[in-house]
N, C-alpha and C positions, 0 to 999 in steps of 0.2 A: 456731166455725169457725177452724181453724188457717190463718194466712196466711203465717207465717214459721217455718221450722225452723232452729234454731241448733245447732251442733255444737262439741264439743271436738275437738281434732285428734289428738294422740298417744294411742294406746290406744283411740281411738274410730273415727276415719276411716282411720287408718294405724298401722302399727307405729312405735314411737318414732323420729322424725327420718327416716323413710323416705317415699318418694313414694307417693301413692295408687296402688293397683292399678287396672288397667283396669276391673275390675268395679265398683269404687267410683266411679270417674269417670263411668261410664255411669249408675250409680244416681243420682248427684247431678244429672246431666243430666235424668234422668227426673223427679226431684223439682223441678228448676227450671222444668219445663214446667207445674207445677201450684201452685207456691208460691215465695216468696222463700226464700233460703238464706243463712245466716251461718255463718262459722267463726271462733271466738274461742279463742285459745290463747296460751301464754306465749312462743312463738317470735317472732322478729323477721321483717320482711318477706322477706329472702332465703330464709328457711326456708319461708315461706308460698308464695313463688313456685315453689320447687323441689318442694314436697310437694303443693300444691293447684292453683295457677293454671295451671301448665304441663301438668297432667295431665288436664284436662277435654277432652272431645271437641268438635269444631267446632260441633256442634248445641246445646251448652249455652248457655242464655240468660244471658250474663254481666251483663246490665243488672239482673238480680234477685239478684246475688251480692254479699254484704257480707263483706269479709275484715278481720278485727280482730286484728292482731298484738299482742304484749306485753300480754295480758290486757285488750284493748279500749282501751288508751290510745292506740292508733293505729287509723285506719279508712281502708281503701282501697276505691275503687269504679272500675269500668271505664266509661270515657266513650265507648266505641265505637272509640277508637284506641289505648288503652292504660290501664294501671292508674295512678290518680292518688291522692295523699294528700288525704283530706278533713280530717283533723285529726291532730295529734301532740302529746302532752303529755309533755315531757321533764323528767328530774331535773336540778337544779342541780349544779355540780361539787362543792360542799362536802358535799352529801348523798351523792353517789356515793362520796367518800372515806371517809365515816363507815361506809357499808355494807360496803365492802371490808375495813376494819379489823375490823368486827364479825364478818364471816365468818371471818377468820383466828383471832380470839380464840375463837369458838364451836367451831370444829373442833378447836382445841387442847384446850378444856375438855371436850368430849364424847368425844374420842378416836376419832372415826370417820374414820380416815385409811386408805383402802384401800392394799393392798400395791402395786397397779399402777394407773396412770391412762392415759387416751388423750386427748391434746390438753388445751386449756385447761379448767379446772374452773369458772372464774367468767367470765361473759360480760356485758359492758355493752351493753344493748339500748336505751340512750337513756332510755326511760321505765320501764325495768325492769332490775333486776340479777338474773341467774339463776345459781344454783349447780348444777352437774351433778357429782354425787359422783364418778363414774368418768371424767369428762372429756367434752368435746363429741363426741369421735369414738369413744367406747367401743362395742365390738361389742354387738349386740342380746342375744346369749346371756348376756353378762356383766351387762348392765343388768337383764335380767329376773330374775336370781337374787340381785342384791345386796340389795334391800329390797322384796320382793313384797308384804309386808303393811304397808308404810309405818312399821314400828316404829322403824328408825334415824332416818328423817327427822322423825318426831314428836318425838324427843329433841332433835334439832338445832333444829327449829322452836321448841320451848318455850324453849330457851336464847336463841335470837335474839330472841324476843319480849321477853325481859328487857333485852336490850341496845339494842333499837330499838323502844321502845314507841310511837313516833310514826309507825311505818310498818306496812304490811300485809304479812304473811309467810304464804305458802301453799305447799303441796306441789303439784307438777305433773309431768306426764310420767311417766317410769319411775324416774328417780333425781334429779329436780330439786326445788329450792326456789326460788320466785319472790318477789322483794321489790319492792313498788310503793309509791306514796304511800298514806297511811292512807285507808282507805275505797275504795281501788281494788282491785277483784276482778272476777270475771266478772259479779257482780250489777250493779255500777256500769257496766261495759261494756255490758251488755244494756239498761240504762236509756238510755245514750247511743245505742244502736242504735234503741231505740223513738223517741227524739227525731229522729234522722237519717232514719229510714224513714217515720215517721208511723204505724207499725203498733203498736197498743196491746199491752201486756204480756199481756193475756188471750188474744190471738191468736198468741202466740209459744210454741213448744215447744222445750225444750232436751234434747239427747241427749249423754250423757257417761259416762265410766267411773269417775269419782271423785265421785259424788254422795253423799258421807257427811261427817259433821262433820270438819273439818280438810282435807278434799279441796278442790282448787281449783275443782271443779264445783259444790260444795254451795251457794254463794251463789245460784245459779239457782233452787234449790229454796226457799231462804229468801225469795227475791223473790216466790214464789208462782206461778211458771210451771208449766205442765204439763211434767213431766220424765220421761225414760226412762233408766233405768240399764242400761248394756250392759257386757259383760265384755271385748269385743274387736271388731275390725272386722267379722268375720262376723255378730256379733250386731247391729251397726249396719246391715248390708245387709238383714237380716231386718226391722228396724224401718222402714227406708226403704221397702221393698217394701209393707209394710202401710199406711204413710201415703199413698203414691202411690195405692194401691188405694182408699183411703177418700176421697181428694180428687179423683180422676179422675171 
């Protein structure tokens, strides 16, 4: 019996960095009526608040919603009056400096410097450093065509792993690479979710668009969870409808 359904965010619940559509908010409210729901992704809390928390209808049971920014290194829960931090595991300053230097060296070595960027390319999220190839504010149309098969990011990822062997480096979103502490990935985040919720892993299902080796959703599969691979938010809507039907 599935008691909790966990989701990736960008590419799964919503288009990259965009707010949930009304249909997805309603679908999640339907799911919250029959199960706990978690969202785990590389974005930080402001992105979660914009994309997810502010987009749910009033009927949604927020007491059963678990929001896990920065690959699960942070956890937020609603206490009836607002969203509160349950835990937050931050990088020390010297590690952040080393990561930023490694990014500069890796981009120089691999040659993946786009002709145009939109906004900052490297974002310090406290417990995670995220590289967005085209910048944080890049248009969706540009992001979707830059590296649809993950080929460019796999090269950058491999180079970064030689420079930062003590850290975890995974591809996320549409153009992103996320760096966290070694051993920190969605698998470790989901284990923290198990501990915080008291729901065993065998009762957790994970839905994402990057459940393949090297993808930042793959650790959920390696953890042994029930997983559902989707291509986009419409595929997720279909999956949610089927789950709600089964659990109702």
